[in-house]
VMD Tcl script that draws the C-alpha trace (Angstrom):
set ca {
  {108.01 107.54 96.89}
  {111.77 107.16 96.45}
  {113.45 103.88 95.51}
  {115.06 103.42 98.95}
  {111.63 103.56 100.60}
  {110.19 101.20 97.99}
  {113.00 98.67 98.52}
  {112.62 98.82 102.30}
  {108.84 98.21 102.14}
  {108.74 95.71 99.27}
  {108.09 92.55 101.33}
  {105.40 94.00 103.57}
  {101.90 92.53 103.74}
  {98.82 93.89 105.52}
  {97.95 92.47 108.93}
  {95.52 89.59 108.97}
  {92.05 90.46 110.30}
  {92.01 90.37 114.10}
  {95.81 90.56 114.38}
  {97.76 93.50 115.72}
  {100.82 95.05 114.17}
  {101.88 96.11 117.64}
  {101.92 92.82 119.54}
  {104.05 94.27 122.35}
  {101.46 97.01 123.02}
  {102.35 100.42 124.38}
  {105.97 101.02 125.36}
  {106.65 100.29 129.02}
  {106.18 103.30 131.28}
  {103.75 105.31 129.13}
  {100.76 104.53 131.35}
  {102.76 105.38 134.46}
  {103.83 108.68 132.88}
  {100.23 109.58 132.14}
  {99.30 108.85 135.77}
  {102.21 111.00 137.01}
  {101.18 113.90 134.78}
  {97.57 113.67 135.95}
  {98.66 113.55 139.60}
  {101.00 116.52 139.19}
  {98.43 118.69 137.36}
  {95.34 118.27 139.51}
  {93.98 115.54 137.25}
  {94.84 117.62 134.16}
  {92.93 120.72 135.27}
  {96.13 122.77 135.54}
  {96.93 121.96 131.91}
  {93.46 123.02 130.80}
  {93.78 126.30 132.73}
  {97.15 126.96 131.07}
  {95.73 126.36 127.60}
  {92.74 128.58 128.35}
  {95.09 131.32 129.55}
  {97.05 131.16 126.30}
  {93.81 131.24 124.31}
  {92.75 134.38 126.19}
  {96.16 135.97 125.63}
  {97.05 135.74 129.32}
  {100.34 134.39 130.65}
  {99.84 131.02 132.36}
  {101.61 130.38 135.65}
  {103.96 127.69 134.39}
  {107.69 127.07 134.78}
  {109.64 128.53 131.87}
  {106.94 131.03 130.91}
  {108.08 134.60 131.52}
  {105.75 137.16 133.06}
  {104.70 139.72 130.48}
  {105.32 137.31 127.60}
  {103.16 138.03 124.57}
  {101.62 135.13 122.70}
  {101.34 135.22 118.93}
  {97.99 134.51 117.30}
  {99.43 131.23 115.99}
  {100.28 130.20 119.60}
  {96.74 130.96 120.68}
  {95.23 129.04 117.75}
  {97.49 126.05 118.50}
  {96.24 126.12 122.11}
  {92.64 126.09 120.86}
  {93.42 123.18 118.53}
  {95.15 121.20 121.28}
  {92.34 121.77 123.77}
  {89.63 120.86 121.24}
  {91.47 117.73 120.05}
  {91.94 116.49 123.61}
  {88.43 117.37 124.75}
  {86.40 116.23 121.74}
  {88.77 114.13 119.60}
  {90.39 115.13 116.35}
  {88.11 116.22 113.55}
  {87.69 113.59 110.82}
  {89.70 114.19 107.67}
  {87.70 114.13 104.44}
  {89.24 113.23 101.11}
  {87.81 114.26 97.79}
  {88.20 111.27 95.50}
  {86.41 112.66 92.49}
  {87.10 115.81 90.64}
  {87.99 117.00 87.19}
  {90.60 115.49 84.96}
  {90.34 111.96 86.30}
  {93.17 109.48 86.15}
  {94.35 106.86 83.69}
  {92.58 104.28 85.88}
  {89.15 105.84 85.38}
  {88.86 104.59 81.80}
  {90.29 101.18 82.72}
  {87.87 100.63 85.62}
  {84.89 101.85 83.60}
  {85.52 99.09 81.06}
  {85.51 96.32 83.73}
  {82.45 94.15 84.14}
  {80.96 93.18 87.49}
  {82.61 89.78 87.04}
  {86.01 91.42 86.59}
  {85.55 93.42 89.78}
  {84.42 90.34 91.73}
  {87.50 88.42 90.50}
  {89.77 91.18 91.80}
  {87.98 91.18 95.17}
  {88.30 87.38 95.37}
  {92.02 87.56 94.57}
  {92.49 90.28 97.21}
  {90.80 88.06 99.81}
  {92.93 85.08 98.80}
  {96.10 87.15 99.09}
  {95.02 88.38 102.51}
  {94.43 84.78 103.65}
  {97.70 83.53 102.12}
  {95.94 80.92 99.95}
  {95.62 81.48 96.21}
  {93.54 79.35 93.87}
  {94.77 79.29 90.26}
  {92.93 77.18 87.68}
  {91.49 74.92 90.40}
  {94.88 74.40 92.14}
  {95.51 75.81 95.61}
  {98.85 77.54 96.22}
  {99.73 78.30 99.85}
  {102.45 80.62 101.05}
}
mol new
graphics top color blue
foreach p $ca { graphics top sphere $p radius 0.5 }
foreach p [lrange $ca 0 end-1] q [lrange $ca 1 end] { graphics top cylinder $p $q radius 0.2 }
display resetview
């Protein structure tokens, strides 16, 4: 992360539970656009047929697509990905958190007691709520 990005994000805090970071909701007109697209494409069926044509290596009957156009394998795979994502949702991304080598934090965290971990969790919760208790005194933001 560069220093400009760090400076720009330095005062940010996570959203409180139950609060939205997008209080205005979707931008105006996006729902209407979706309805227009559905109405113009036979409830989306025309789009599905076009993607299936690309997957099969056929030329879909769409404006801007030339007859006799050849689709690359990457185009066909992108059509498969798009159709699958829209039909079944995007596949979950899995992260491998373990592995060889470890980090400098591995040895630090291994030395912590359960009490140490609970104190960190308590402090995290206090920071999230905006109220911090230090030596029996309550500090509010």
